[in-house]
Structure formats: structure tokens, C-alpha cells
N, C-alpha and C positions, 0 to 999 in steps of 0.2 A: 497313718494314724501313728502320730508321737505323742508319746507320753511327757506329763509334765517334767517330770524329772530330767528326762533328755533334753527337752528344750531350753530350761533354766542353765543347764551345764554349758549347751553351745551358745546363749548368748551371752553368758559371762565370759567364756573364753575369747567370743568375738569383740566384748569391751574392753579386754584386758591385754591382746594380742599386740599392742603398740606400745604399751608401757615399756619403757626402758629401767629392767631394775637396778642400772646403776645409778640413775638421775632420783633422788628423791622426790616425793609428790609435795609441790609446795603451793602456797597462797601468795597473791601480790602483794609484797611490803606497800603499805598505804597505812591511813589511820581509817578504821571501820567506824561506822556509828551503830548504836545499838539503843534500842528504844527512846529513841528522838531526844538526843541528847540537848544539855541548854548549860547555861551557866553555870549551874549547881552538878554538870555530869562529874562521873567518877573516870579516872584517867587510869588505863592497865597497858602493859607494855609484854609481848611475848616475841616469839621468831616467828619465821613465815614457815614452819614443818606445819604441812596439811593437817596431821595428827593433832597436835599441839593447838593449833587454830580453831580447828572444829571443837575439841574438847572445851577448851574455854569459851569460844563464843556461844557454846549450847548453855553452859552455867549462865552467862553473861544475859543470855537472852532470858533465861527462869527467873533469874531474880526480878525483872521488870524495873529494872533502876536505869535511868539515862547513862549509859557509858560510852568512853570512846577508849577504843583498843588501838594502840599503835604497834603495828607488825612490823617489825625490822627485818632487812634484809640478812640473811644468813644463810642462804645458799639450801634450803629448805631441811636444815639441821633441828633437832630437838634443842631443848635450850642448854642442857648440859654438855653437849656435844657440840654446838657452835660455841661455847666459851671455851670448852676445850682447843678449840681449831683456831681460835683468836678470830671468831667470825661475830660473837656477841660479847664486844669489850663497854666500857665505861664510856669511852671517846665516841664508840658509835650510838650507844645509847641515848647519849646526851645531843649528839648531832641530829638525831632522828626526831628525838622531841622538840629541839630547836626549829627543825626544818617543818614542823608540823602547824606550828603556830597556834597552839593550842592555848598558851598563855594570854592569848587577847580573847580568845573565845570562853575562859573559866574563871570564875572567881576562886574557886577551890584549886591550891598549888599544892596539891600533892599527888603522888603517883605510884602505883603499885607494881614492883617489879618482881619478877619470878622469884619462890623460895628458894629456888637451888642457887639464885646468885647473891645472897645473903653479902657474900665478902664482897660484894661491890657497893655496896651501900655506901662508905666512906667516900671513894673514889667519884661516885656519882655527886654527893652532896657540894665535893670542891667544885665538878663541872657545872652543877645546876645549883645554885647558891639560892635563888629563889624557890625552889622547890623543895617539900617534905617528901622524903623518899621512904617509901612503905613494905617492908619485906612481907611479899604474899605468900601464900600457903603453897608447899611443894606439891600438892594435886590440885588439879582443875575443880573436884566435886567438892572442895573447901572453901572454894570462893563465896559463897552465898554467905556460910556463919562470919567469914572473915570480913565481908563488908557490913554485915549486919553488927558487928561489934567496934568496927571504925569509924563509920559513917553516919 
């Protein structure tokens, strides 16, 4: 007879035993589609840090608006950490957007970048002349209100 608390602890330990604490949890850098995006879809960008991705993805799903989320390769670092380590630069963001071929898929040439990277707006505008760069909110939970006010 094993009680619930003991078995839960053992299963949690078993799942986490092979996790390397020196390597951040990350998602695959690519374009993720939410709510069946079409030519009027919203485009957002973030890093491949798992916690950031899931926070943003959860808010996008709850908005129920067609959205493309571009996840940049940033070694699993959060937005500000990646920027500090030169893993999220305007050049990388522009290159990732161009490689995604979203310009051919959408009419709307607006992209929302993380609010913590507002200082990159001018650099991105130089790299992506045909795109309008919108500075998103700092926190993911603010995305629905931001989208409501800007789209």
C-alpha cells in the first residue's frame, strides 16, 4: 500500500531525473500556427525559452484569433537574457522573419515583438522596411488587451 503523496513524489522524481539543470528547457525554433491562421493572421515573435513560449502560446490560444508565432533560436534563453547574450538581435529577428516566408502568406505586414525589446524597433524597421514593427506588452497576460487595441 503506497499513499498518493508518495507515488506522486516518486513519479515526479522519475520524470525529472534526466533533466540537465545546466541546459534550459526550450522549444523548437520555427513558426507555430494558432487558431487556423489565414492571410489576415496576426504575427508575433518570441524566443525559444519553453516558459516564455508556453506563456505566450496560452494567451494566443485564449484570444481565439488566427496567429503565427515566430520562435527564434536563442539557446532556450528568455527574451531579455537572450538579448543580453546577443542571442536575440535585430539581425537574427529579421533573418528569422524573412526565412519564415510569412510575407507571402499574410496581407497584414505587422509584427509584434516583445515589449522588453522596444529599443530594437528602429533597427528592425531598417532591416524590414516593408513591415510595421509593433512593440508588444512586457507580460504575456497583456497580449489579449494589446491585440484588441491594435487589430
